[in-house]
C-alpha positions as CSV (number, residue, x, y, z in Angstrom):
1,M,65.6,64.0,-76.4
2,I,63.0,61.1,-76.2
3,T,61.6,60.5,-72.9
4,M,59.5,57.5,-71.7
5,L,57.0,58.1,-69.0
6,P,53.9,55.8,-67.4
7,A,51.3,56.2,-69.9
8,T,47.9,57.8,-69.0
9,E,44.5,58.1,-70.2
10,D,45.3,62.1,-71.3
11,D,48.3,60.5,-73.4
12,A,45.8,58.4,-75.0
13,R,43.5,61.1,-75.9
14,E,46.4,63.1,-77.3
15,L,47.9,60.4,-79.4
16,A,44.5,59.2,-81.1
17,P,44.3,62.1,-83.6
18,L,48.1,61.7,-84.3
19,L,48.2,58.2,-85.3
20,R,50.0,57.0,-88.3
21,A,47.5,56.1,-91.0
22,E,48.3,52.6,-90.8
23,D,47.8,52.5,-87.1
24,R,44.4,54.3,-87.5
25,A,43.4,51.9,-90.3
26,E,44.3,48.7,-88.1
27,V,42.3,50.3,-85.1
28,L,39.3,51.0,-87.4
29,A,39.6,47.5,-88.9
30,L,39.0,45.9,-85.5
31,G,36.0,48.2,-85.0
32,C,37.4,50.7,-82.6
33,D,37.4,54.3,-82.3
34,P,41.2,55.4,-81.9
35,V,40.4,56.9,-78.5
36,D,38.5,54.1,-77.3
37,G,41.1,51.6,-78.7
38,L,43.9,53.3,-76.9
39,L,41.9,53.6,-73.6
40,Q,41.0,49.9,-73.7
41,S,44.6,49.1,-74.3
42,L,45.9,51.1,-71.5
43,S,43.1,50.0,-68.9
44,G,44.2,46.3,-69.6
45,S,47.7,46.7,-69.2
46,C,50.1,45.8,-66.4
47,E,52.8,48.1,-67.8
48,A,52.2,51.0,-70.4
49,W,54.6,53.8,-71.5
50,T,54.3,57.0,-73.6
51,Y,57.4,58.0,-75.6
52,R,58.0,61.7,-76.4
53,D,60.4,63.8,-78.4
54,D,60.8,67.0,-76.3
55,E,56.9,67.5,-75.9
56,R,55.7,65.8,-79.1
57,M,54.0,62.3,-78.7
58,I,55.9,59.4,-80.4
59,C,54.0,56.4,-79.4
60,M,52.3,54.6,-76.6
61,A,53.0,51.0,-75.9
62,G,52.3,48.3,-73.3
63,V,51.6,44.8,-72.4
64,A,48.2,43.0,-71.0
65,P,47.9,39.6,-69.7
66,L,45.6,37.5,-71.8
67,S,44.0,36.0,-68.7
68,L,44.3,36.1,-65.1
69,I,45.9,32.5,-65.3
70,G,48.5,31.6,-67.7
71,R,51.5,33.3,-69.0
72,T,50.6,35.0,-72.3
73,G,51.1,38.7,-72.8
74,V,49.3,41.0,-75.3
75,P,51.6,43.4,-76.5
76,W,50.4,46.8,-78.1
77,L,52.0,49.7,-79.7
78,L,50.5,52.7,-81.7
79,G,52.4,55.5,-82.8
80,S,52.4,58.9,-84.7
81,D,54.6,59.8,-87.9
82,L,57.3,60.5,-85.3
83,V,58.1,56.8,-85.2
84,Q,59.8,57.1,-88.6
85,V,61.7,60.2,-87.6
86,H,63.2,58.4,-84.6
87,R,63.4,54.9,-86.3
88,R,66.7,54.0,-84.9
89,A,65.8,54.7,-81.3
90,F,62.4,53.0,-81.8
91,M,63.8,49.9,-83.1
92,L,66.4,49.5,-80.4
93,E,64.0,50.6,-77.5
94,T,61.3,48.2,-79.0
95,R,63.7,45.3,-78.8
96,R,64.5,46.1,-75.2
97,M,60.9,46.5,-74.4
98,V,60.1,43.0,-76.0
99,A,63.0,41.4,-74.1
100,R,61.7,42.8,-70.8
101,W,58.1,41.6,-71.5
102,L,59.6,38.1,-72.3
103,D,60.8,38.1,-68.6
104,M,57.2,38.7,-67.5
105,F,55.5,36.4,-69.9
106,A,56.4,33.0,-71.6
107,V,54.3,34.1,-74.7
108,L,53.6,37.4,-76.4
109,R,50.8,37.2,-78.8
110,N,48.7,39.6,-80.7
111,T,47.0,40.3,-84.3
112,V,48.4,42.6,-86.8
113,D,46.4,43.8,-89.9
114,C,47.7,41.9,-93.0
115,R,47.6,45.1,-94.8
116,Y,50.0,46.8,-92.5
117,E,53.4,45.7,-94.0
118,A,55.6,47.8,-92.2
119,A,54.3,46.4,-88.7
120,L,54.8,42.8,-90.2
121,R,58.4,43.6,-91.1
122,W,59.0,45.2,-87.8
123,L,57.6,42.3,-85.9
124,R,59.5,39.8,-87.9
125,W,62.6,41.8,-87.1
126,L,61.7,41.6,-83.3
127,G,61.5,37.7,-83.9
128,F,57.7,37.3,-84.0
129,T,56.4,34.4,-86.1
130,F,53.0,34.6,-87.9
131,G,50.0,32.3,-88.2
132,E,47.8,32.0,-91.2
133,P,45.6,35.1,-92.0
134,F,42.0,35.0,-90.8
135,P,39.0,37.3,-90.7
136,M,38.4,39.4,-87.8
137,G,36.4,42.7,-87.5
138,R,36.5,44.7,-90.7
139,G,39.9,43.1,-92.0
140,L,42.0,40.0,-92.3
141,F,44.6,39.3,-89.5
142,R,47.4,37.3,-88.8
143,C,48.4,36.4,-85.3
144,A,51.8,37.4,-84.5
145,E,53.8,35.3,-81.5
146,K,56.8,35.4,-79.8
147,R,58.1,32.7,-77.0
148,A,60.6,33.3,-74.4
149,T,63.6,31.4,-75.1
């Protein structure tokens, strides 16, 4: 059974060594240590969740306001290899989560590593559109955006 609980700093420290290789590579390309990246994402979020399969960590996800003014949210999600094990539930839950966040924000926007093909496919499936690639940190990234309709 999958449980969803408010994310904590302890969850971030637990997930960091369990990150999927692609998630770890993306965080490192941004110049962050995985623990620090998760803690920074968590601390800026107005909503953040941890998903578990029994006691095993699946992923953490959240959304942060881009600024104190404006209506743009910055969604984030980092996961373990259990994301693939629970692929169907993951897809359905992230679709629900994005819809909820679009009730909170007019626009959702973040960057994704151009090499992370699975993330690009997933974001496209969720209805995000992409800007042109640009250098950032130690990689080439694209802006992913979804607007409320």
